[in-house]
Each structure stands twice: as structure tokens, then as C-alpha cells.
C-alpha positions as semicolon CSV with decimal commas, in nm:
position;residue;x (nm);y (nm);z (nm)
1;X;-11,814;16,205;10,353
2;X;-11,863;15,993;10,046
3;X;-11,534;15,875;9,901
4;X;-11,666;15,573;9,713
5;X;-11,533;15,721;9,393
6;X;-11,176;15,660;9,507
7;X;-11,011;15,379;9,316
8;X;-10,684;15,226;9,421
9;X;-10,471;14,986;9,219
10;X;-10,145;14,817;9,306
11;X;-9,830;14,994;9,195
12;X;-9,637;14,668;9,216
13;X;-9,822;14,398;9,019
14;X;-10,132;14,392;8,801
15;X;-10,422;14,163;8,878
16;X;-10,381;13,988;8,543
17;X;-10,048;13,838;8,647
18;X;-10,124;13,790;9,015
19;X;-10,145;13,409;8,994
20;X;-9,790;13,393;8,861
21;X;-9,671;13,554;9,185
22;X;-9,883;13,362;9,436
23;X;-9,566;13,247;9,612
24;X;-9,417;13,596;9,634
25;X;-9,438;13,590;10,014
26;X;-9,184;13,307;10,018
27;X;-8,941;13,469;9,774
28;X;-8,622;13,654;9,875
29;X;-8,760;13,977;9,722
30;X;-9,066;13,978;9,948
31;X;-8,859;13,884;10,253
32;X;-8,624;14,169;10,169
33;X;-8,921;14,405;10,141
34;X;-9,038;14,304;10,488
35;X;-8,687;14,335;10,629
36;X;-8,646;14,680;10,477
37;X;-8,989;14,792;10,602
38;X;-8,916;14,672;10,955
39;X;-8,582;14,852;10,941
40;X;-8,771;15,178;10,888
41;X;-8,748;15,233;10,512
42;X;-9,053;15,449;10,433
43;X;-9,078;15,348;10,066
44;X;-9,064;14,979;10,161
45;X;-9,332;15,037;10,424
46;X;-9,553;15,202;10,164
47;X;-9,499;14,919;9,914
48;X;-9,564;14,655;10,179
49;X;-9,890;14,833;10,259
50;X;-9,984;14,810;9,891
51;X;-9,914;14,435;9,896
52;X;-10,142;14,383;10,195
53;X;-10,411;14,610;10,048
54;X;-10,422;14,436;9,711
55;X;-10,338;14,085;9,832
56;X;-10,029;14,083;9,615
57;X;-9,815;13,785;9,708
58;X;-9,979;13,768;10,048
59;X;-10,334;13,743;10,176
60;X;-10,521;14,073;10,161
61;X;-10,520;14,232;10,504
62;X;-10,653;14,587;10,535
63;X;-10,545;14,641;10,900
64;X;-10,188;14,543;10,806
65;X;-10,201;14,771;10,501
66;X;-10,317;15,063;10,716
67;X;-10,050;14,988;10,976
68;X;-9,764;15,002;10,726
69;X;-9,903;15,308;10,549
70;X;-9,930;15,479;10,887
71;X;-9,562;15,408;10,958
72;X;-9,457;15,538;10,617
73;X;-9,685;15,842;10,642
74;X;-9,536;15,939;10,977
75;X;-9,196;15,947;10,808
76;X;-9,328;16,189;10,547
77;X;-9,397;15,952;10,257
78;X;-9,652;16,148;10,054
79;X;-9,804;15,844;9,880
80;X;-9,857;15,675;10,215
81;X;-10,012;15,993;10,357
82;X;-10,265;15,989;10,076
83;X;-10,340;15,619;10,129
84;X;-10,379;15,640;10,508
85;X;-10,612;15,936;10,459
86;X;-10,821;15,717;10,229
87;X;-10,829;15,448;10,499
88;X;-10,953;15,690;10,763
89;X;-11,209;15,841;10,525
90;X;-11,355;15,503;10,433
91;X;-11,290;15,305;10,751
92;X;-11,062;15,061;10,572
93;X;-10,851;14,860;10,814
94;X;-10,922;15,097;11,101
95;X;-11,202;15,305;11,251
96;X;-11,341;15,575;11,023
97;X;-11,231;15,926;11,122
98;X;-11,285;16,212;10,878
99;X;-11,091;16,459;11,092
100;X;-10,775;16,247;11,084
101;X;-10,826;16,181;10,712
102;X;-10,829;16,555;10,645
103;X;-10,518;16,601;10,858
104;X;-10,324;16,356;10,642
105;X;-10,454;16,505;10,319
106;X;-10,341;16,845;10,439
107;X;-9,989;16,716;10,497
108;X;-9,974;16,557;10,150
109;X;-10,135;16,858;9,981
110;X;-9,877;17,091;10,132
111;X;-9,611;16,883;9,959
112;X;-9,786;16,923;9,625
113;X;-9,963;16,587;9,596
114;X;-10,236;16,641;9,336
115;X;-10,467;16,367;9,468
116;X;-10,452;16,506;9,822
117;X;-10,516;16,856;9,689
118;X;-10,823;16,729;9,508
119;X;-10,958;16,543;9,812
120;X;-10,896;16,839;10,040
121;X;-11,074;17,067;9,792
122;X;-11,379;16,840;9,816
123;X;-11,370;16,877;10,193
124;X;-11,364;17,257;10,171
125;X;-11,646;17,253;9,917
126;X;-11,885;17,031;10,114
127;X;-11,796;17,191;10,449
128;X;-11,879;16,883;10,658
129;X;-11,544;16,837;10,828
130;X;-11,412;17,192;10,809
131;X;-11,567;17,533;10,747
132;X;-11,694;17,561;10,391
133;X;-11,469;17,775;10,174
134;X;-11,515;17,798;9,800
135;X;-11,202;18,013;9,778
136;X;-10,980;17,743;9,933
137;X;-11,156;17,471;9,737
138;X;-11,098;17,651;9,406
139;X;-10,735;17,719;9,491
140;X;-10,675;17,349;9,561
141;X;-10,873;17,236;9,256
142;X;-10,661;17,469;9,045
143;X;-10,332;17,342;9,190
144;X;-10,439;16,982;9,137
145;X;-10,572;17,048;8,787
146;X;-10,250;17,226;8,690
147;X;-10,076;16,894;8,758
148;X;-10,315;16,714;8,524
149;X;-10,553;16,560;8,778
150;X;-10,860;16,480;8,564
151;X;-11,103;16,479;8,859
152;X;-10,988;16,826;8,963
153;X;-11,015;16,950;8,604
154;X;-11,372;16,822;8,590
155;X;-11,455;16,989;8,922
156;X;-11,322;17,320;8,791
157;X;-11,552;17,275;8,494
158;X;-11,846;17,233;8,732
159;X;-11,740;17,538;8,933
160;X;-11,734;17,756;8,622
161;X;-12,060;17,600;8,505
162;X;-12,248;17,660;8,831
163;X;-12,074;17,976;8,945
164;X;-11,956;17,809;9,266
165;X;-11,749;18,077;9,438
166;X;-11,688;18,257;9,111
167;X;-11,866;18,413;8,818
168;X;-11,999;18,166;8,562
169;X;-11,774;18,133;8,260
170;X;-11,892;17,908;7,979
171;X;-11,561;17,923;7,794
172;X;-11,354;17,807;8,094
173;X;-11,625;17,552;8,173
174;X;-11,581;17,392;7,832
175;X;-11,202;17,412;7,837
176;X;-11,172;17,232;8,173
177;X;-11,425;16,967;8,078
178;X;-11,232;16,919;7,756
179;X;-10,902;16,870;7,941
180;X;-11,051;16,606;8,170
181;X;-11,240;16,439;7,885
182;X;-10,916;16,407;7,690
183;X;-10,789;16,194;7,979
184;X;-11,087;15,958;7,935
185;X;-11,255;16,076;8,256
186;X;-11,613;15,957;8,199
187;X;-11,796;16,229;8,393
188;X;-11,608;16,500;8,206
189;X;-11,675;16,332;7,873
190;X;-12,046;16,343;7,950
191;X;-12,032;16,710;8,051
192;X;-11,823;16,798;7,747
193;X;-12,072;16,618;7,525
194;X;-12,359;16,810;7,686
195;X;-12,177;17,135;7,611
196;X;-12,187;17,046;7,242
197;X;-12,546;16,926;7,269
198;X;-12,660;17,250;7,434
199;X;-12,418;17,472;7,245
200;X;-12,280;17,608;7,573
201;X;-11,957;17,794;7,525
202;X;-11,839;17,560;7,253
203;X;-11,880;17,801;6,967
204;X;-11,701;18,071;7,164
205;X;-11,415;17,834;7,230
206;X;-11,395;17,734;6,865
207;X;-11,403;18,102;6,763
208;X;-11,129;18,191;7,010
209;X;-10,913;17,902;6,892
210;X;-10,972;18,003;6,529
211;X;-10,876;18,364;6,605
212;X;-10,560;18,240;6,777
213;X;-10,479;18,027;6,473
214;X;-10,542;18,321;6,241
215;X;-10,311;18,548;6,443
216;X;-10,041;18,281;6,435
217;X;-10,091;18,242;6,059
218;X;-10,048;18,618;6,011
219;X;-9,723;18,608;6,212
220;X;-9,594;18,324;5,995
221;X;-9,688;18,507;5,674
222;X;-9,512;18,822;5,794
223;X;-9,205;18,619;5,876
224;X;-9,210;18,455;5,533
225;X;-9,262;18,790;5,362
226;X;-8,968;18,930;5,555
227;X;-8,757;18,635;5,449
228;X;-8,868;18,683;5,087
229;X;-8,769;19,051;5,099
230;X;-8,429;18,951;5,234
231;X;-8,380;18,701;4,952
232;X;-8,477;18,960;4,690
233;X;-8,235;19,215;4,832
234;X;-7,955;18,959;4,844
235;X;-8,025;18,863;4,483
236;X;-8,008;19,228;4,375
237;X;-7,675;19,275;4,553
238;X;-7,544;18,958;4,388
239;X;-7,649;19,077;4,041
240;X;-7,485;19,418;4,090
241;X;-7,166;19,246;4,200
242;X;-7,167;19,027;3,889
243;X;-7,229;19,326;3,657
244;X;-6,939;19,519;3,809
245;X;-6,708;19,230;3,733
């Protein structure tokens, strides 16, 4: 499987300030992280794996990163399960094994991890590691997209565009590309731009949004008219009260 599109960045330190922490391995904080990881703390094991993967405060060492992620993943740490799956899929720090990668993504996806859901959906769609199933792929894309995963949103756009496992729907195609494009996902921005260029579904979307706005406007006007009627009635009652006095 091709997972070259996967990008990982450190959750601890940015590259721009890495030089300021070149001695992190000798600091009490890093020693405490190691102590905690060795004591079995899953979050510490995951973070230590990130340090070894990115070379943060210690020399980059992919086998060590995979080892600590494996330990954390076995304790149920969802982030580590996603990372160790990436290692197995790409052969980073250990021998490549797509079957084991899928197994870890399944565990993380079952816990609601959007990235694992997206990766697992890809596996179901290409059918190389497991039986192809557009239905399962779409279900996972949808779950991931509902959590705001831009890659999953873009894939849903492609599914509606190509009719992959479903009827083509130009309106939903545009709406999902739009969602992903709004998150600065380059591929979705291109597809969304092509929708405008080709006039695919865009005008229908604009019309539907305009109709929705018009209906909302009518509701507001009715509410205001009702309020105006109430004010007029109250004013009439007030005037009658004054006249009686």
C-alpha cells in the first residue's frame, strides 16, 4: 500500500526551536519522561516514541520510536496505535507488514480515532489487504469526516463524484470538497476549484443555500410582524386605559 502521503510532526517541540533543546536528553524533564515510560506509563511511552521519531532532544532512532509506540499501543493508547500502524505500513523502524498495520488501525478506529478510520477506509477501498468493500469504506470515511478529517472529507467528495459504491451526487460532491478546501487541504482545493471551472454542482449548491437563506428570512419577517402586531395591540390597550382615566 502507498502511505507516502502520511505526514507526522512532533507533538512536543517544533523544528524551529529544536536547537534550543539540543540538551533535552540531559535535562530532568527528559529523564523523568524515560523513567515514567519505563514504569509503564502509556502516555509517556507514546511521547518518548515521538522524541525518538523526530529526533527531539535525542538522536532520531526509528526502531526505538517503534518500540515505545508498540508498548503504548499494547496498553490501548490510541495515538500510539495509529503511529505503530504507520510504522508497519511504511516499514519505519521495523519490517513492513500491512496486515499488522491494518490490525492496529482497526483497534484505533473502533475507539473513534479519525485518522485510523480514514486509513482503514483506504484499505477497504483498495482491497489489497482485506476484501474490497465500498460500503465499509464509505462508512469509515463518513465517521472520519464527521470529526473534521480533511482527507476523509476529500475522499467523500471523490466518492460522490465518481459514484464509488453510491449514486453520483454533484451537490454532495461539492459540499465535501468545500469542507476539506476550507481546511486548506490542497487536493480538495483543486477539486473544489474544478467544480467552479466546470460548473459541476456549484450552481445547485448556491441555489439551495439561497433558498435556505430565503426561508430563514421569511421566518424572521414573520417573527418581526408578529412582534409588531403585539406592540400595536399593547399600544391600543394602553390608549384605552388612558382614555378611561
